[in-house]
C-alpha positions in Angstrom: -8.6 11.2 -2.9 -5.6 10.2 -5.1 -6.4 6.5 -4.9 -5.9 4.1 -6.6 -2.2 4.8 -7.0 -0.9 6.4 -10.2 0.0 3.4 -12.5 3.5 2.7 -13.8 5.1 4.5 -10.8 6.5 3.3 -7.4 4.8 4.6 -4.2 5.6 4.2 -0.5 3.5 3.4 2.6 4.5 3.3 6.2 2.6 3.1 9.6 0.9 0.4 11.5 -1.8 -0.2 8.8 0.7 -0.2 5.9 0.0 -3.9 5.2 -3.7 -3.3 5.1 -3.1 -0.4 2.6 -1.0 -2.8 0.4 -3.7 -5.5 0.6 -6.4 -3.0 -0.5 -4.1 -1.8 -3.3 -3.9 -5.5 -4.4 -7.7 -5.6 -4.4 -7.9 -2.6 -6.6 -5.9 -4.3 -9.4 -6.8 -7.0 -11.9 -4.1 -9.6 -12.6 -1.3 -11.3 -10.9 0.5 -9.8 -7.9 4.0 -10.2 -6.4 4.8 -9.5 -2.7 8.6 -9.6 -2.2 10.3 -9.4 1.1 13.4 -10.5 3.0 13.1 -14.1 4.3 14.2 -13.2 7.8 11.2 -11.0 8.4 8.6 -12.6 10.7 5.6 -10.7 9.4 5.0 -12.7 6.2 1.6 -12.0 4.7 -0.8 -15.0 4.8 -2.6 -15.3 1.5 -5.6 -17.0 3.1 -5.8 -14.2 5.7 -6.2 -11.8 2.8 -9.0 -13.7 1.2 -11.6 -11.2 2.5 -9.9 -8.5 0.5 -8.7 -10.2 -2.8 -8.4 -13.7 -4.3 -5.2 -15.1 -2.8 -4.6 -17.3 -5.8 -3.4 -14.1 -7.6 -0.6 -13.6 -5.1 2.9 -14.9 -5.3 5.2 -14.3 -2.3 8.9 -14.2 -2.9 11.4 -14.3 0.0 14.9 -12.9 -0.7 18.2 -13.2 1.2 18.6 -9.4 1.8 17.5 -6.0 0.5 19.8 -6.1 -2.5 18.1 -9.3 -3.7 14.6 -7.8 -2.8 15.3 -4.8 -5.0 16.7 -6.9 -7.9 13.6 -9.1 -7.8 11.3 -6.1 -7.7 13.1 -4.3 -10.5 12.9 -7.3 -12.8 9.2 -7.9 -11.9 8.3 -4.3 -12.5 10.2 -4.3 -15.8 8.5 -7.5 -17.1 5.1 -5.9 -17.3 3.2 -9.1 -16.5 2.2 -8.2 -13.0 -0.6 -5.8 -11.9 1.3 -4.7 -8.7 4.6 -5.4 -7.0 4.6 -4.9 -3.2 8.2 -4.5 -2.0 9.2 -4.9 1.7 12.0 -2.4 2.3 14.1 -2.6 5.6 16.8 0.0 4.9 16.6 3.5 3.3 16.8 3.5 -0.5 19.3 5.8 -2.0 18.4 7.9 -5.0 19.9 5.5 -7.5 17.9 2.5 -6.1 14.7 4.5 -6.0 15.2 5.8 -9.5 16.0 2.3 -10.9 12.6 1.1 -9.5 10.8 4.1 -11.1 12.4 3.4 -14.5 11.5 -0.3 -14.2 7.9 0.6 -13.3 7.7 3.0 -16.3 9.2 0.5 -18.7 6.9 -2.4 -17.6 3.8 -0.2 -17.0 3.6 -1.9 -13.6 2.8 -0.2 -10.3 5.1 -0.7 -7.3 4.4 -0.2 -3.6 7.3 -0.1 -1.1 6.4 -0.9 2.5 8.9 1.2 4.5 9.6 1.7 8.2 8.4 5.0 9.7 10.6 8.0 8.9 12.2 6.4 5.9 11.6 7.1 2.3 13.1 7.7 -1.1 13.2 11.0 -2.9 12.3 9.0 -6.0 8.9 7.9 -4.7 5.8 9.2 -6.5 3.7 9.3 -3.3 4.3 8.4 0.3 1.4 7.4 2.6 1.1 7.0 6.3 -1.6 4.6 7.4 -2.8 3.9 10.9 -5.9 2.6 12.8 -8.5 5.1 14.1 -10.3 4.6 17.4 -14.0 4.3 16.7 -16.0 5.7 19.6 -19.2 4.1 18.6 -20.2 0.9 20.5 -19.5 -2.4 18.6 -22.4 -3.4 16.3 -22.2 -7.0 15.1 -24.4 -6.0 12.1 -22.1 -2.9 11.4 -18.9 -2.6 9.4 -16.6 -5.6 9.6 -13.3 -3.7 9.1 -11.0 -1.5 11.1 -11.4 2.3 10.6 -8.2 3.6 9.2 -6.6 7.0 8.6 -4.7 7.3 5.4 -2.6 10.3 5.0 -0.7 11.2 1.9 2.5 12.9 3.2 4.4 13.2 -0.1 2.9 13.7 -3.6 5.0 14.6 -6.6 2.0 15.4 -8.8 -0.7 16.7 -6.5 -1.7 17.8 -3.1 -1.5 16.0 0.3 -4.4 15.2 2.6 -5.9 12.7 5.0 -9.0 10.4 4.9 -10.7 8.1 7.2 -11.5 4.8 5.3 -12.8 1.4 6.0 -12.7 -1.7 3.8 -16.1 -3.0 2.9 -15.7 -6.8 2.7 -19.3 -7.4 1.4 -19.0 -4.9 -1.4 -15.2 -5.4 -2.0 -14.6 -1.7 -2.0 -13.0 1.1 0.1 -15.5 3.3 1.9 -14.6 6.8 2.9 -15.9 7.6 6.4 -16.5 11.1 7.8 -15.4 11.6 11.4 -18.5 11.9 13.7 -20.1 15.3 13.4 -17.8 16.5 10.6 -18.4 16.8 6.9 -16.6 14.9 4.2 -13.1 15.8 2.9 -9.6 15.9 4.0 -9.8 19.3 5.7 -12.3 18.0 8.3 -10.1 15.1 9.4 -8.3 15.9 12.7 -4.5 15.5 12.7 
């Protein structure tokens, strides 16, 4: 599984579980984090709601006026090199110039970027693109069992590798991502139904 994300590059994620993917990426890094998004968006991440995944004191949330400001803030943050990860809320398609500027900034600052994008959108400059969604778990609820939603993470674009899909679950107690084989199937991307 090509996770964690390749450092010093900008990646993309879409789908109903994209925010969970971003939170788990935050947990997989050491150091300060920036989550930048347009101020009009109603789905602002709640740092205390993310406390079961990573220490919310590491997270700075920036609200911008529009996507132009979001990209400017993200570019400067990526270039600076102080942050471990910059999560970028994107509401409109990035053109090649905008995507390339983010990639150059990430490379210069040795910082990883992750764009949260709407479905069907994406930049040709992205290193990888992921689609993340919840998976129905047919087993009955077990109060002693896993305390996280089963998710399907699919890498749908990869500039330096292959694509594939995995069923995963965040393990709050161990603070790690667990790969989960679908019932009756062996491990690996090939066994995950589409």
